Z-matrix of the N, CA and C atoms (Angstrom, degrees):
N
C 1 1.470
C 2 1.515 1 109.24
N 3 1.295 2 116.03 1 134.55
C 4 1.457 3 121.60 2 172.81
C 5 1.522 4 108.14 3 -120.35
N 6 1.301 5 115.08 4 175.60
C 7 1.465 6 119.99 5 179.24
C 8 1.521 7 112.14 6 -98.03
N 9 1.325 8 118.00 7 11.90
C 10 1.465 9 120.63 8 -177.81
C 11 1.528 10 112.59 9 -59.28
N 12 1.311 11 117.75 10 -32.57
C 13 1.469 12 120.87 11 -178.54
C 14 1.528 13 112.81 12 -91.84
N 15 1.335 14 117.99 13 3.89
C 16 1.465 15 120.88 14 -175.52
C 17 1.522 16 112.27 15 -58.99
N 18 1.323 17 117.97 16 -42.68
C 19 1.471 18 120.63 17 -178.66
C 20 1.525 19 110.66 18 -59.23
N 21 1.321 20 117.67 19 -45.40
C 22 1.469 21 120.10 20 179.59
C 23 1.523 22 111.29 21 -64.79
N 24 1.324 23 116.74 22 -43.60
C 25 1.465 24 120.60 23 -178.97
C 26 1.522 25 111.70 24 -61.32
N 27 1.328 26 116.60 25 -41.65
C 28 1.472 27 120.90 26 -177.29
C 29 1.522 28 110.79 27 -80.77
N 30 1.312 29 117.56 28 -49.67
C 31 1.465 30 120.80 29 -173.40
C 32 1.526 31 113.32 30 -67.09
N 33 1.330 32 117.70 31 -21.67
C 34 1.467 33 121.04 32 176.62
C 35 1.528 34 112.75 33 -82.15
N 36 1.327 35 116.70 34 -7.89
C 37 1.468 36 121.82 35 -179.53
C 38 1.532 37 108.71 36 -98.80
N 39 1.329 38 116.32 37 95.86
C 40 1.470 39 122.11 38 -174.27
C 41 1.524 40 111.59 39 -57.60
N 42 1.324 41 117.45 40 -42.53
C 43 1.469 42 120.69 41 -178.98
C 44 1.524 43 111.08 42 -65.30
N 45 1.321 44 117.48 43 -38.85
C 46 1.462 45 121.06 44 179.49
C 47 1.525 46 110.96 45 -67.65
N 48 1.314 47 117.45 46 -44.29
C 49 1.473 48 120.79 47 177.89
C 50 1.523 49 110.04 48 -61.22
N 51 1.311 50 116.94 49 -41.29
C 52 1.469 51 120.23 50 178.20
C 53 1.530 52 111.02 51 -62.09
N 54 1.328 53 116.88 52 -41.68
C 55 1.462 54 121.19 53 179.77
C 56 1.532 55 111.10 54 -60.50
N 57 1.317 56 117.09 55 -34.70
C 58 1.459 57 120.70 56 -177.32
C 59 1.512 58 114.72 57 -99.30
N 60 1.323 59 117.53 58 13.57
C 61 1.470 60 120.92 59 -171.42
C 62 1.522 61 114.66 60 -59.88
N 63 1.325 62 118.77 61 -19.75
C 64 1.464 63 120.74 62 179.95
C 65 1.528 64 112.78 63 -96.28
N 66 1.312 65 117.52 64 3.49
C 67 1.460 66 120.94 65 -177.55
C 68 1.521 67 111.24 66 -103.46
N 69 1.319 68 115.11 67 126.67
C 70 1.463 69 122.74 68 170.05
C 71 1.522 70 106.15 69 -135.94
N 72 1.319 71 116.98 70 112.43
C 73 1.459 72 122.14 71 -177.30
C 74 1.519 73 109.36 72 -163.87
N 75 1.303 74 115.75 73 173.50
C 76 1.463 75 122.29 74 171.41
C 77 1.518 76 107.82 75 -125.86
N 78 1.327 77 115.84 76 144.41
C 79 1.457 78 119.96 77 177.02
C 80 1.520 79 109.15 78 -147.39
N 81 1.321 80 114.89 79 161.54
C 82 1.461 81 122.08 80 -178.68
C 83 1.525 82 109.21 81 -102.26
N 84 1.318 83 115.69 82 134.93
C 85 1.459 84 121.94 83 168.18
C 86 1.523 85 105.66 84 -113.29
N 87 1.325 86 116.15 85 115.39
C 88 1.458 87 121.38 86 179.14
C 89 1.515 88 110.33 87 -96.08
N 90 1.323 89 116.25 88 118.95
C 91 1.465 90 121.95 89 178.04
C 92 1.523 91 106.31 90 -115.38
N 93 1.316 92 115.75 91 100.05
C 94 1.459 93 119.68 92 -173.89
C 95 1.517 94 109.59 93 62.76
N 96 1.323 95 116.38 94 -125.55
C 97 1.468 96 120.87 95 -179.97
C 98 1.524 97 112.80 96 -87.49
N 99 1.321 98 117.77 97 -5.87
C 100 1.466 99 121.88 98 -176.79
C 101 1.522 100 111.22 99 -97.44
N 102 1.325 101 115.95 100 128.17
C 103 1.461 102 121.47 101 174.24
C 104 1.522 103 109.24 102 -102.96
N 105 1.326 104 115.32 103 139.59
C 106 1.460 105 123.21 104 178.04
C 107 1.517 106 107.55 105 -120.08
N 108 1.314 107 117.68 106 126.68
C 109 1.461 108 122.45 107 175.68
C 110 1.523 109 107.59 108 -92.86
N 111 1.320 110 116.08 109 116.05
C 112 1.462 111 122.18 110 -179.51
C 113 1.523 112 107.54 111 -106.00
N 114 1.325 113 116.84 112 123.08
C 115 1.459 114 122.10 113 179.05
C 116 1.519 115 108.90 114 -109.67
N 117 1.334 116 115.21 115 124.65
C 118 1.461 117 122.48 116 179.97
C 119 1.519 118 107.99 117 -111.74
N 120 1.318 119 117.11 118 131.17
C 121 1.467 120 122.54 119 175.40
C 122 1.520 121 108.46 120 -128.32
N 123 1.315 122 115.65 121 113.05
C 124 1.470 123 122.18 122 179.17
C 125 1.530 124 112.35 123 52.17
N 126 1.330 125 115.83 124 42.60
C 127 1.454 126 121.07 125 175.56
C 128 1.510 127 115.68 126 86.83
N 129 1.320 128 117.90 127 -8.62
C 130 1.465 129 121.00 128 177.85
C 131 1.521 130 109.36 129 -103.04
N 132 1.319 131 115.95 130 144.39
C 133 1.457 132 120.36 131 174.59
C 134 1.524 133 106.65 132 -76.13
N 135 1.324 134 115.85 133 110.82
C 136 1.461 135 120.96 134 -177.54
C 137 1.522 136 111.60 135 -84.86
N 138 1.347 137 116.25 136 -31.53
C 139 1.456 138 118.95 137 -175.97
C 140 1.524 139 109.44 138 -162.34
N 141 1.323 140 115.35 139 147.92
C 142 1.459 141 123.01 140 173.55
C 143 1.520 142 106.06 141 -136.97
N 144 1.340 143 116.60 142 118.61
C 145 1.468 144 120.19 143 -175.85
C 146 1.520 145 110.58 144 -128.50
N 147 1.321 146 114.96 145 139.89
C 148 1.453 147 120.91 146 169.37
C 149 1.513 148 108.54 147 -140.52
N 150 1.294 149 119.28 148 134.03
C 151 1.457 150 125.59 149 -11.35
C 152 1.522 151 109.79 150 -70.01
N 153 1.329 152 117.18 151 160.04
C 154 1.467 153 118.83 152 177.01
C 155 1.526 154 110.16 153 -60.48
N 156 1.324 155 117.38 154 145.59
C 157 1.463 156 119.58 155 176.78
C 158 1.529 157 110.82 156 -57.12
N 159 1.309 158 115.67 157 149.87
C 160 1.461 159 121.22 158 178.83
C 161 1.523 160 109.98 159 -54.69
N 162 1.302 161 117.09 160 129.66
C 163 1.467 162 125.33 161 177.98
C 164 1.533 163 112.89 162 65.83
N 165 1.318 164 117.33 163 22.26
C 166 1.469 165 120.30 164 175.13
C 167 1.522 166 108.48 165 -68.64
N 168 1.314 167 116.35 166 140.22
C 169 1.461 168 119.18 167 179.88
C 170 1.523 169 109.83 168 -97.68
N 171 1.323 170 114.47 169 152.08
C 172 1.461 171 120.62 170 176.44
C 173 1.518 172 107.93 171 -147.27
N 174 1.325 173 115.84 172 150.78
C 175 1.460 174 120.41 173 -178.13
C 176 1.527 175 111.21 174 -74.33
N 177 1.323 176 116.69 175 -40.53
C 178 1.462 177 120.16 176 -177.54
C 179 1.521 178 108.85 177 -153.47
N 180 1.320 179 115.36 178 170.81
C 181 1.462 180 121.49 179 179.78
C 182 1.521 181 109.26 180 -136.35
N 183 1.322 182 115.58 181 139.98
C 184 1.459 183 122.89 182 175.28
C 185 1.524 184 105.85 183 -123.78
N 186 1.351 185 116.28 184 119.32
C 187 1.463 186 119.76 185 -173.99
C 188 1.528 187 111.36 186 -130.30
N 189 1.317 188 114.77 187 143.75
C 190 1.466 189 122.25 188 174.95
C 191 1.525 190 108.10 189 -160.90
N 192 1.315 191 115.59 190 167.53
C 193 1.465 192 119.82 191 177.09
C 194 1.531 193 109.75 192 -69.72
N 195 1.316 194 115.26 193 162.63
C 196 1.462 195 120.02 194 179.23
C 197 1.525 196 110.71 195 -60.30
N 198 1.322 197 117.49 196 -38.95
C 199 1.469 198 120.00 197 -178.78
C 200 1.528 199 111.91 198 -65.32
N 201 1.326 200 117.35 199 -33.30
C 202 1.467 201 120.78 200 177.81
C 203 1.526 202 109.92 201 -68.86
N 204 1.339 203 117.14 202 -45.08
C 205 1.471 204 119.71 203 177.07
C 206 1.528 205 110.67 204 -62.44
N 207 1.336 206 116.83 205 -41.94
C 208 1.468 207 119.82 206 178.23
C 209 1.529 208 110.95 207 -59.58
N 210 1.336 209 116.70 208 -37.73
C 211 1.468 210 120.56 209 178.23
C 212 1.531 211 110.80 210 -65.63
N 213 1.338 212 117.45 211 -39.97
C 214 1.468 213 121.59 212 177.97
C 215 1.527 214 110.70 213 -64.71
N 216 1.325 215 116.67 214 -35.70
C 217 1.458 216 121.16 215 -173.68
C 218 1.525 217 114.07 216 -88.72
N 219 1.324 218 117.62 217 4.30
C 220 1.468 219 119.12 218 173.46
C 221 1.522 220 108.57 219 -66.25
N 222 1.337 221 118.23 220 151.05
C 223 1.470 222 119.66 221 -179.73
C 224 1.530 223 113.12 222 -54.37
N 225 1.343 224 116.77 223 -36.70
C 226 1.467 225 121.86 224 177.31
C 227 1.525 226 107.66 225 -131.81
N 228 1.347 227 117.60 226 88.39
C 229 1.464 228 120.33 227 -176.44
C 230 1.533 229 111.99 228 -61.36
N 231 1.315 230 115.01 229 146.90
C 232 1.466 231 121.03 230 176.46
C 233 1.528 232 109.62 231 -68.26
N 234 1.333 233 117.20 232 155.89
C 235 1.466 234 119.46 233 175.45
C 236 1.531 235 109.96 234 -54.11
N 237 1.314 236 115.47 235 138.12
C 238 1.456 237 120.80 236 -177.53
C 239 1.517 238 113.28 237 91.61
N 240 1.332 239 116.89 238 -15.30
C 241 1.464 240 121.75 239 178.74
C 242 1.523 241 111.44 240 -118.84
N 243 1.301 242 116.61 241 11.96
C 244 1.462 243 122.22 242 -175.77
C 245 1.525 244 112.76 243 -90.12
N 246 1.340 245 117.73 244 -10.68
C 247 1.460 246 120.91 245 -170.63
C 248 1.525 247 109.82 246 -151.79
N 249 1.331 248 116.60 247 145.48
C 250 1.466 249 119.83 248 -178.45
C 251 1.524 250 111.97 249 -63.85
N 252 1.327 251 118.38 250 -33.05
C 253 1.464 252 119.56 251 -179.60
C 254 1.528 253 111.58 252 -75.30
N 255 1.315 254 117.84 253 -32.19
C 256 1.464 255 120.09 254 174.78
C 257 1.526 256 109.70 255 -63.06
N 258 1.334 257 116.75 256 -41.20
C 259 1.461 258 120.29 257 -179.67
C 260 1.520 259 111.18 258 -73.12
N 261 1.330 260 117.36 259 -31.44
C 262 1.462 261 120.69 260 175.81
C 263 1.521 262 109.95 261 -68.34
N 264 1.321 263 116.89 262 -43.15
C 265 1.466 264 121.46 263 -179.94
C 266 1.524 265 111.06 264 -60.55
N 267 1.324 266 117.48 265 -37.66
C 268 1.466 267 120.87 266 -179.62
C 269 1.528 268 112.20 267 -79.26
N 270 1.332 269 117.05 268 -6.81
C 271 1.461 270 121.01 269 179.19
C 272 1.517 271 113.81 270 86.60
N 273 1.322 272 117.96 271 5.79
C 274 1.464 273 120.78 272 -178.08
C 275 1.523 274 113.28 273 -88.21
N 276 1.324 275 117.00 274 -9.45
C 277 1.460 276 122.39 275 -179.64
C 278 1.521 277 107.83 276 -137.83
N 279 1.332 278 116.44 277 147.77
C 280 1.465 279 120.44 278 174.94
C 281 1.523 280 109.15 279 -122.71
N 282 1.320 281 114.57 280 147.70
C 283 1.459 282 122.11 281 175.92
C 284 1.517 283 106.25 282 -129.50
N 285 1.346 284 117.08 283 122.05
C 286 1.463 285 122.05 284 -177.75
C 287 1.516 286 109.83 285 -129.86
N 288 1.332 287 114.95 286 162.37
C 289 1.458 288 120.69 287 172.45
C 290 1.510 289 112.84 288 103.70
N 291 1.325 290 115.16 289 -156.84
C 292 1.463 291 122.79 290 -179.48
C 293 1.524 292 107.82 291 -81.20
N 294 1.309 293 116.32 292 104.43
C 295 1.458 294 120.11 293 -174.73
C 296 1.520 295 113.41 294 -82.03
N 297 1.331 296 117.88 295 -8.10
C 298 1.466 297 119.40 296 -177.94
C 299 1.535 298 112.74 297 -57.22
N 300 1.351 299 119.82 298 -52.17
C 301 1.474 300 118.03 299 -179.37
C 302 1.529 301 112.31 300 -63.15
N 303 1.320 302 116.77 301 -31.27
C 304 1.457 303 119.30 302 178.27
C 305 1.527 304 110.75 303 -69.50
N 306 1.322 305 116.75 304 -49.07
C 307 1.466 306 120.40 305 -176.80
C 308 1.527 307 111.84 306 -68.69
N 309 1.326 308 117.22 307 -33.24
C 310 1.467 309 120.65 308 179.32
C 311 1.529 310 111.75 309 -70.35
N 312 1.320 311 116.83 310 -18.95
C 313 1.472 312 122.52 311 -178.88
C 314 1.527 313 109.95 312 -130.22
N 315 1.322 314 115.72 313 38.20
C 316 1.460 315 121.14 314 -168.76
C 317 1.528 316 113.59 315 -59.35
N 318 1.315 317 118.10 316 -49.77
C 319 1.465 318 118.56 317 -177.12
C 320 1.523 319 110.99 318 -64.09
N 321 1.322 320 116.90 319 -39.05
C 322 1.463 321 120.79 320 177.09
C 323 1.531 322 110.45 321 -59.95
N 324 1.335 323 117.07 322 -46.97
C 325 1.462 324 120.01 323 -178.43
C 326 1.526 325 111.77 324 -68.17
N 327 1.320 326 117.41 325 -37.77
C 328 1.465 327 119.32 326 175.48
C 329 1.529 328 110.08 327 -61.62
N 330 1.323 329 116.42 328 -40.28
C 331 1.467 330 120.17 329 179.72
C 332 1.526 331 112.02 330 -68.74
N 333 1.335 332 117.46 331 -36.44
C 334 1.472 333 120.67 332 174.27
C 335 1.525 334 109.33 333 -59.62
N 336 1.331 335 116.07 334 -49.29
C 337 1.459 336 120.19 335 -176.21
C 338 1.528 337 112.34 336 -68.52
N 339 1.322 338 117.18 337 -23.31
C 340 1.466 339 120.61 338 177.17
C 341 1.530 340 112.09 339 -90.68
N 342 1.321 341 118.24 340 -8.07
C 343 1.470 342 121.50 341 -176.33
C 344 1.533 343 113.35 342 -55.02
N 345 1.333 344 119.78 343 -37.92
C 346 1.474 345 118.66 344 178.92
C 347 1.531 346 114.03 345 -72.00
N 348 1.323 347 117.40 346 -3.98
C 349 1.468 348 121.28 347 -176.68
C 350 1.530 349 110.52 348 -55.81
N 351 1.315 350 115.04 349 123.06
C 352 1.460 351 120.39 350 177.90
C 353 1.517 352 114.57 351 79.61
N 354 1.342 353 117.68 352 -0.22
C 355 1.472 354 121.08 353 -179.32
C 356 1.521 355 112.56 354 -106.21
N 357 1.327 356 117.37 355 9.48
C 358 1.466 357 118.90 356 -176.39
C 359 1.508 358 112.28 357 -82.42
């Protein structure tokens, strides 16, 4: 699974875009050794790039192994793999950086990260 289809998955969901309409930021999603720079503008995914451009800035980063992301993206994730905080608590995921934009838009960001669920 890659994040190449993330923009279509998110931007086609009117309710999700509305929920994130006040968020404009960039953040990193680390899948194993690959980093993806996700740019959000007014709730829409404006761009997804891998690798991130040299010296690209991001507010925060969420990283885990490919197997952990694959577990999250299963149609019915196992307990402990259903949520980014459950995976962080178990030590399988890390979240770094300025957490304010993430926490202020937490449900929106959780829904973005769950958007590939069942589409792999």
